[in-house]
PAFI-397342 format. One record per residue: x, y, z of N, C-alpha, C, CB in turn. Coordinates in nm, 3 decimals. Glycine has a CB too. Layout:
<<X Y Z> <X Y Z> <X Y Z> <X Y Z>>,
...
This chain:
<<-1.444 1.543 1.133> <-1.412 1.422 1.058> <-1.313 1.457 0.949> <-1.539 1.357 0.999>>,
<<-1.213 1.372 0.932> <-1.107 1.397 0.835> <-1.136 1.325 0.705> <-0.972 1.353 0.890>>,
<<-1.106 1.392 0.595> <-1.119 1.330 0.464> <-0.989 1.350 0.388> <-1.240 1.391 0.385>>,
<<-0.944 1.244 0.320> <-0.820 1.248 0.244> <-0.850 1.218 0.098> <-0.716 1.148 0.300>>,
<<-0.796 1.297 0.008> <-0.817 1.278 -0.135> <-0.681 1.278 -0.205> <-0.910 1.388 -0.193>>,
<<-0.651 1.167 -0.272> <-0.525 1.156 -0.346> <-0.543 1.197 -0.491> <-0.470 1.012 -0.338>>,
<<-0.434 1.241 -0.551> <-0.433 1.271 -0.694> <-0.291 1.257 -0.746> <-0.489 1.413 -0.722>>,
<<-0.278 1.249 -0.879> <-0.146 1.249 -0.939> <-0.099 1.115 -0.993> <-0.049 1.296 -0.842>>,
<<-0.178 1.010 -0.975> <-0.137 0.881 -1.029> <-0.148 0.879 -1.179> <-0.220 0.770 -0.969>>,
<<-0.099 0.770 -1.240> <-0.107 0.757 -1.384> <-0.014 0.651 -1.437> <-0.078 0.887 -1.451>>,
<<0.007 0.655 -1.566> <0.095 0.560 -1.636> <0.224 0.631 -1.675> <0.024 0.501 -1.762>>,
<<0.335 0.568 -1.644> <0.465 0.628 -1.676> <0.562 0.516 -1.715> <0.521 0.711 -1.555>>,
<<0.658 0.550 -1.797> <0.760 0.452 -1.836> <0.864 0.438 -1.725> <0.828 0.492 -1.969>>,
<<0.928 0.324 -1.721> <1.035 0.302 -1.624> <1.140 0.412 -1.637> <1.099 0.162 -1.644>>,
<<1.186 0.461 -1.523> <1.281 0.570 -1.520> <1.217 0.706 -1.510> <1.366 0.565 -1.640>>,
<<1.087 0.711 -1.528> <1.015 0.837 -1.523> <0.979 0.879 -1.381> <0.891 0.828 -1.607>>,
<<0.905 0.988 -1.370> <0.868 1.044 -1.241> <0.719 1.074 -1.236> <0.949 1.171 -1.213>>,
<<0.667 1.070 -1.115> <0.531 1.113 -1.087> <0.530 1.182 -0.952> <0.431 0.993 -1.089>>,
<<0.434 1.272 -0.934> <0.417 1.338 -0.805> <0.274 1.317 -0.758> <0.451 1.489 -0.813>>,
<<0.261 1.250 -0.645> <0.130 1.228 -0.586> <0.101 1.338 -0.483> <0.121 1.088 -0.521>>,
<<-0.025 1.375 -0.474> <-0.069 1.471 -0.373> <-0.181 1.411 -0.291> <-0.115 1.604 -0.440>>,
<<-0.185 1.448 -0.165> <-0.293 1.406 -0.075> <-0.341 1.531 -0.002> <-0.246 1.295 0.027>>,
<<-0.465 1.566 -0.026> <-0.522 1.685 0.038> <-0.615 1.642 0.150> <-0.597 1.773 -0.064>>,
<<-0.591 1.698 0.267> <-0.673 1.666 0.384> <-0.770 1.778 0.412> <-0.584 1.639 0.508>>,
<<-0.890 1.741 0.449> <-0.990 1.841 0.489> <-1.061 1.790 0.613> <-1.092 1.869 0.373>>,
<<-1.107 1.885 0.695> <-1.173 1.847 0.819> <-1.080 1.866 0.937> <-1.221 1.704 0.813>>,
<<-1.071 1.768 1.024> <-0.996 1.776 1.148> <-0.846 1.752 1.125> <-1.050 1.676 1.249>>,
<<-0.779 1.845 1.059> <-0.637 1.825 1.029> <-0.549 1.858 1.148> <-0.597 1.911 0.910>>,
<<-0.599 1.930 1.247> <-0.518 1.971 1.361> <-0.475 1.852 1.446> <-0.594 2.070 1.446>>,
<<-0.550 1.741 1.440> <-0.519 1.625 1.523> <-0.421 1.528 1.458> <-0.646 1.553 1.556>>,
<<-0.382 1.555 1.334> <-0.294 1.461 1.262> <-0.154 1.468 1.320> <-0.292 1.493 1.111>>,
<<-0.098 1.352 1.353> <0.040 1.342 1.400> <0.134 1.291 1.292> <0.047 1.251 1.522>>,
<<0.085 1.200 1.211> <0.166 1.140 1.105> <0.080 1.124 0.980> <0.224 1.001 1.151>>,
<<0.143 1.155 0.866> <0.080 1.124 0.737> <0.170 1.026 0.664> <0.056 1.254 0.651>>,
<<0.107 0.940 0.587> <0.188 0.840 0.518> <0.132 0.804 0.383> <0.201 0.717 0.601>>,
<<0.220 0.747 0.303> <0.182 0.685 0.176> <0.207 0.535 0.189> <0.262 0.747 0.055>>,
<<0.109 0.458 0.152> <0.121 0.314 0.149> <0.076 0.267 0.011> <0.035 0.247 0.263>>,
<<0.116 0.147 -0.026> <0.077 0.097 -0.158> <0.042 -0.050 -0.151> <0.189 0.120 -0.259>>,
<<-0.037 -0.091 -0.246> <-0.075 -0.232 -0.256> <-0.075 -0.273 -0.401> <-0.214 -0.257 -0.191>>,
<<0.011 -0.369 -0.431> <0.020 -0.424 -0.566> <-0.071 -0.546 -0.574> <0.166 -0.462 -0.602>>,
<<-0.115 -0.584 -0.694> <-0.203 -0.700 -0.709> <-0.142 -0.825 -0.648> <-0.234 -0.724 -0.856>>,
<<-0.220 -0.892 -0.563> <-0.175 -1.015 -0.503> <-0.077 -0.999 -0.389> <-0.114 -1.099 -0.605>>,
<<-0.050 -0.875 -0.349> <0.045 -0.850 -0.241> <-0.021 -0.775 -0.126> <0.166 -0.772 -0.293>>,
<<0.044 -0.781 -0.011> <-0.007 -0.707 0.103> <0.024 -0.559 0.090> <0.052 -0.763 0.233>>,
<<-0.057 -0.479 0.156> <-0.032 -0.336 0.157> <0.098 -0.309 0.234> <-0.151 -0.258 0.220>>,
<<0.181 -0.220 0.181> <0.308 -0.190 0.247> <0.327 -0.040 0.261> <0.426 -0.250 0.168>>,
<<0.397 -0.005 0.368> <0.428 0.136 0.392> <0.536 0.181 0.297> <0.471 0.159 0.539>>,
<<0.518 0.297 0.237> <0.616 0.353 0.144> <0.697 0.464 0.211> <0.547 0.407 0.017>>,
<<0.626 0.560 0.269> <0.693 0.673 0.332> <0.599 0.738 0.432> <0.740 0.777 0.226>>,
<<0.657 0.795 0.537> <0.578 0.867 0.636> <0.645 0.999 0.671> <0.559 0.781 0.762>>,
<<0.563 1.092 0.719> <0.614 1.221 0.764> <0.534 1.264 0.886> <0.605 1.329 0.651>>,
<<0.604 1.309 0.990> <0.537 1.352 1.111> <0.503 1.500 1.103> <0.624 1.323 1.234>>,
<<0.427 1.547 1.200> <0.387 1.688 1.205> <0.510 1.777 1.217> <0.291 1.713 1.322>>,
<<0.618 1.726 1.274> <0.740 1.805 1.288> <0.831 1.794 1.165> <0.816 1.761 1.411>>,
<<0.793 1.709 1.071> <0.869 1.698 0.947> <0.965 1.582 0.938> <0.944 1.821 0.926>>,
<<0.969 1.497 1.039> <1.056 1.379 1.033> <1.001 1.280 0.932> <1.069 1.313 1.172>>,
<<1.091 1.223 0.854> <1.048 1.132 0.747> <1.107 0.993 0.765> <1.087 1.187 0.611>>,
<<1.041 0.898 0.703> <1.087 0.760 0.707> <1.045 0.693 0.577> <1.030 0.683 0.832>>,
<<1.135 0.609 0.523> <1.108 0.546 0.393> <1.129 0.396 0.398> <1.197 0.607 0.286>>,
<<1.054 0.327 0.315> <1.081 0.185 0.294> <1.214 0.172 0.220> <0.965 0.116 0.214>>,
<<1.287 0.066 0.248> <1.417 0.048 0.184> <1.406 0.046 0.032> <1.481 -0.081 0.233>>,
<<1.296 -0.006 -0.018> <1.280 -0.021 -0.163> <1.267 0.113 -0.236> <1.158 -0.105 -0.192>>,
<<1.238 0.221 -0.163> <1.218 0.350 -0.230> <1.319 0.456 -0.185> <1.078 0.401 -0.205>>,
<<1.404 0.422 -0.091> <1.503 0.519 -0.042> <1.590 0.568 -0.156> <1.591 0.457 0.068>>,
<<1.611 0.699 -0.161> <1.692 0.759 -0.266> <1.615 0.788 -0.394> <1.806 0.670 -0.296>>,
<<1.492 0.737 -0.404> <1.410 0.762 -0.524> <1.284 0.842 -0.494> <1.371 0.630 -0.588>>,
<<1.225 0.819 -0.377> <1.100 0.887 -0.341> <1.127 0.991 -0.232> <0.994 0.784 -0.293>>,
<<1.051 1.099 -0.238> <1.061 1.203 -0.136> <0.921 1.240 -0.089> <1.136 1.329 -0.191>>,
<<0.899 1.234 0.042> <0.772 1.276 0.099> <0.790 1.415 0.159> <0.723 1.174 0.206>>,
<<0.690 1.498 0.141> <0.695 1.634 0.195> <0.553 1.679 0.229> <0.762 1.734 0.093>>,
<<0.543 1.790 0.299> <0.412 1.841 0.339> <0.415 1.992 0.344> <0.370 1.783 0.476>>,
<<0.298 2.051 0.344> <0.293 2.194 0.369> <0.294 2.215 0.520> <0.167 2.258 0.302>>,
<<0.306 2.338 0.563> <0.323 2.367 0.706> <0.205 2.319 0.790> <0.342 2.515 0.726>>,
<<0.088 2.323 0.735> <-0.031 2.292 0.813> <-0.070 2.146 0.808> <-0.145 2.375 0.766>>,
<<0.009 2.063 0.741> <-0.026 1.921 0.721> <-0.156 1.911 0.641> <-0.040 1.848 0.858>>,
<<-0.187 2.014 0.565> <-0.307 2.013 0.482> <-0.286 1.930 0.356> <-0.347 2.155 0.445>>,
<<-0.165 1.932 0.304> <-0.133 1.858 0.183> <0.000 1.788 0.200> <-0.130 1.951 0.060>>,
<<0.003 1.663 0.159> <0.125 1.582 0.164> <0.155 1.536 0.022> <0.111 1.460 0.263>>,
<<0.281 1.538 -0.013> <0.324 1.501 -0.147> <0.415 1.379 -0.143> <0.395 1.619 -0.215>>,
<<0.415 1.306 -0.252> <0.513 1.200 -0.270> <0.573 1.216 -0.409> <0.448 1.058 -0.252>>,
<<0.696 1.264 -0.413> <0.769 1.275 -0.539> <0.836 1.142 -0.566> <0.874 1.392 -0.535>>,
<<0.802 1.082 -0.677> <0.855 0.950 -0.711> <0.941 0.962 -0.836> <0.740 0.849 -0.733>>,
<<1.069 0.934 -0.820> <1.165 0.942 -0.930> <1.221 0.805 -0.963> <1.279 1.040 -0.896>>,
<<1.276 0.793 -1.082> <1.337 0.667 -1.126> <1.242 0.550 -1.100> <1.473 0.643 -1.054>>,
<<1.120 0.564 -1.145> <1.019 0.462 -1.118> <1.053 0.331 -1.187> <0.882 0.510 -1.163>>,
<<1.015 0.223 -1.121> <1.041 0.088 -1.171> <0.909 0.014 -1.184> <1.139 0.011 -1.076>>,
<<0.906 -0.088 -1.270> <0.781 -0.165 -1.285> <0.728 -0.219 -1.152> <0.802 -0.280 -1.382>>,
<<0.820 -0.252 -1.061> <0.777 -0.305 -0.931> <0.714 -0.198 -0.841> <0.894 -0.368 -0.860>>,
<<0.717 -0.073 -0.883> <0.646 0.033 -0.809> <0.498 0.039 -0.846> <0.712 0.168 -0.836>>,
<<0.459 -0.039 -0.946> <0.319 -0.042 -0.986> <0.230 -0.088 -0.871> <0.300 -0.132 -1.108>>,
<<0.131 -0.008 -0.839> <0.043 -0.039 -0.725> <-0.064 0.070 -0.714> <0.125 -0.049 -0.591>>,
<<-0.160 0.044 -0.628> <-0.251 0.150 -0.585> <-0.187 0.216 -0.464> <-0.395 0.095 -0.552>>,
<<-0.172 0.346 -0.471> <-0.109 0.422 -0.363> <-0.216 0.491 -0.280> <-0.009 0.526 -0.420>>,
<<-0.205 0.471 -0.149> <-0.301 0.527 -0.055> <-0.233 0.628 0.036> <-0.366 0.415 0.028>>,
<<-0.305 0.733 0.064> <-0.265 0.829 0.166> <-0.337 0.792 0.296> <-0.299 0.977 0.121>>,
<<-0.269 0.809 0.409> <-0.331 0.775 0.536> <-0.286 0.873 0.644> <-0.296 0.631 0.577>>,
<<-0.371 0.888 0.745> <-0.342 0.979 0.856> <-0.350 0.905 0.989> <-0.440 1.098 0.856>>,
<<-0.259 0.942 1.078> <-0.249 0.879 1.210> <-0.263 0.988 1.316> <-0.113 0.801 1.227>>,
<<-0.354 0.967 1.411> <-0.379 1.068 1.512> <-0.293 1.053 1.637> <-0.523 1.065 1.551>>,
<<-0.233 0.934 1.658> <-0.167 0.912 1.786> <-0.042 0.826 1.778> <-0.262 0.850 1.881>>,
<<0.024 0.825 1.664> <0.149 0.750 1.647> <0.128 0.600 1.669> <0.255 0.802 1.743>>,
<<0.009 0.551 1.640> <-0.012 0.407 1.661> <-0.063 0.339 1.535> <-0.111 0.385 1.774>>,
<<-0.185 0.366 1.495> <-0.242 0.300 1.378> <-0.291 0.406 1.280> <-0.359 0.205 1.419>>,
<<-0.312 0.362 1.156> <-0.366 0.453 1.055> <-0.517 0.466 1.080> <-0.337 0.401 0.909>>,
<<-0.558 0.591 1.105> <-0.696 0.615 1.143> <-0.788 0.648 1.026> <-0.701 0.726 1.242>>,
<<-0.734 0.714 0.926> <-0.814 0.758 0.811> <-0.738 0.726 0.683> <-0.847 0.910 0.820>>,
<<-0.809 0.680 0.582> <-0.749 0.643 0.454> <-0.814 0.720 0.340> <-0.762 0.491 0.429>>,
<<-0.734 0.747 0.237> <-0.789 0.799 0.114> <-0.841 0.685 0.028> <-0.686 0.880 0.039>>,
<<-0.891 0.721 -0.089> <-0.952 0.619 -0.176> <-0.850 0.548 -0.262> <-1.056 0.682 -0.264>>,
<<-0.730 0.603 -0.272> <-0.624 0.541 -0.349> <-0.613 0.598 -0.490> <-0.646 0.393 -0.356>>,
<<-0.493 0.592 -0.544> <-0.468 0.635 -0.681> <-0.374 0.535 -0.748> <-0.408 0.779 -0.685>>,
<<-0.405 0.497 -0.870> <-0.328 0.394 -0.940> <-0.201 0.453 -1.000> <-0.414 0.328 -1.050>>,
<<-0.091 0.385 -0.977> <0.036 0.416 -1.042> <0.079 0.292 -1.119> <0.147 0.459 -0.937>>,
<<0.102 0.309 -1.248> <0.145 0.199 -1.333> <0.274 0.238 -1.403> <0.035 0.161 -1.436>>,
<<0.376 0.155 -1.388> <0.506 0.180 -1.448> <0.532 0.072 -1.552> <0.620 0.184 -1.341>>,
<<0.547 0.113 -1.676> <0.569 0.018 -1.783> <0.719 0.000 -1.808> <0.499 0.063 -1.912>>,
<<0.755 -0.120 -1.847> <0.898 -0.150 -1.870> <0.939 -0.119 -2.013> <0.928 -0.298 -1.839>>,
């Protein structure tokens, strides 16, 4: 069974940076894709960035050029470097794992990111 634990959220001023981490434990060998998703109050959850086991990345248009997703070789830990943060980036950020390139199979508990103007 896979478990995901996020860390690194907090309060930052607009223009600042934060680095989120997601540590996976358990059945990490079956992970094909890891991703960061976020949900702001009153809004639907949206995909922010994903990374495959081979290292291919994909970003939402709203974060391209500002956020960078990376992982260690074993897919044990995934990072989200967030630069030039904006108030609209305020949300709960979730880490998720996909076993078969289809749906998100396992979710973390989420970490709050708040960007003040």
